[in-house]
N, C-alpha and C positions, 0 to 999 in steps of 0.2 A: 503494499500498499504506500504511493507516494504521499507526503504529506505538502500542502502549498501554502503559502504565507498571503495572508490577503494584503491587499495592496492598501496603503494609507487611505483614511476617509475623512473628509470634512465633516465635522458635527453637523447635526441638523436639528435643526427647530422647525416644528411643523406651522407654528403662528407666522413664522417668516413668510409662509407660502400660501396663507389663507386657509390651513387646513388644522384639522385638532383629531386626536388619536380615535376619537369616537362620532362618527358620520354616518348620515342614512345616504342612501344612493343619492335622495334629491338635494342635500346639502353637496353631495360631490359633483352632480349633474350642474349646479350652479357655479362652481368653481370651473368646471369644462366650458360653459359658456364663456365666461370671461376669458380663458384662454383663445378661445375661438374668435373673442373680440379683438383681441391683442395683437394674434399672429393671424396670418389668413388661414382659410378653413383647410386648404390643401397644404399648408404646413403643420397644422395640427393634425389632420388624418394622416399625414406620412409620417411622423412622430408616433402617433398610437398604433400605428400597423408594427412599426419597428419594434416598440415596446410588447404588442402582445406576441409576435413572433418569439422574440427572445425570452418571454417568461413562459410561453407554452413549450419551449424547446427545451427548457429546464429538465434535468434527469431529477428522477425522486431523490429526497435526501440532499438535494445540490444546495449552493447559493448564489447568488447573482448581486454580484457588487457593481452597481449600476454607475457608479460615479466617473470612472473611468471611460464609459461609452457615451454618456448624455450630459451634456452641460447646463441644460436648463433644469435644474433640480425640482423647482417646484412643478414643471410641466410632468415630467417624470413621475412625482409623487402623487399628482393628481389622477392620473391614467393607469398608474398601478393600483391606486385606492381602488379604482372601479374596477380594474381586472380582478382584484383578489374578493371584492364583495360579490362577484358572481362565481369564483372557483377557491372553495375551501380546503385544497390541500396547499395554498400559499399563505404566507405571511410574512409582514416585516419582521426586521431584528427590532428587539428593543429599543434599540437608539437609531432605527430605521435608516441605516447606512447600508443596508442591503435585503435582498429578500430570499428566504428559504422557499424551498417547496418539499414539503412533508412526504414521506412513503404513501405511495399509492395502497388504499386498503380496499380491497374486491370485496363487495357485499355478499355475505352469504347466511344462512341460517345461523353457522357456527360462531360468526362474528356478533349477531345480535340473537341469543339465546332464549329471549322474550318474545321474539316473532317467529310464529312459524307458517 
């Protein structure tokens, strides 16, 4: 097993980007609208497609240190918040410097013994 060292990460303060740790989908959508107005819709969607692609391609139990790939931290966080709201196997690290993908769980009756 090869160990890799995480690249240095800048500290993240969610409030600097109009975000908070607990947001509804509607609140996230409001921040998305703001970014669409600040950027062109094409720039926003091109970035969103790239972020979704990077996150969907993560292997289970891996981490994505996004700061080395995306310079607009607020935009990345906003799109990632929306992605994570729809994809339960992903989560931010406690300090929001990277995203983790948890292990895939195949739902079977053995995983949920109370459900027959």
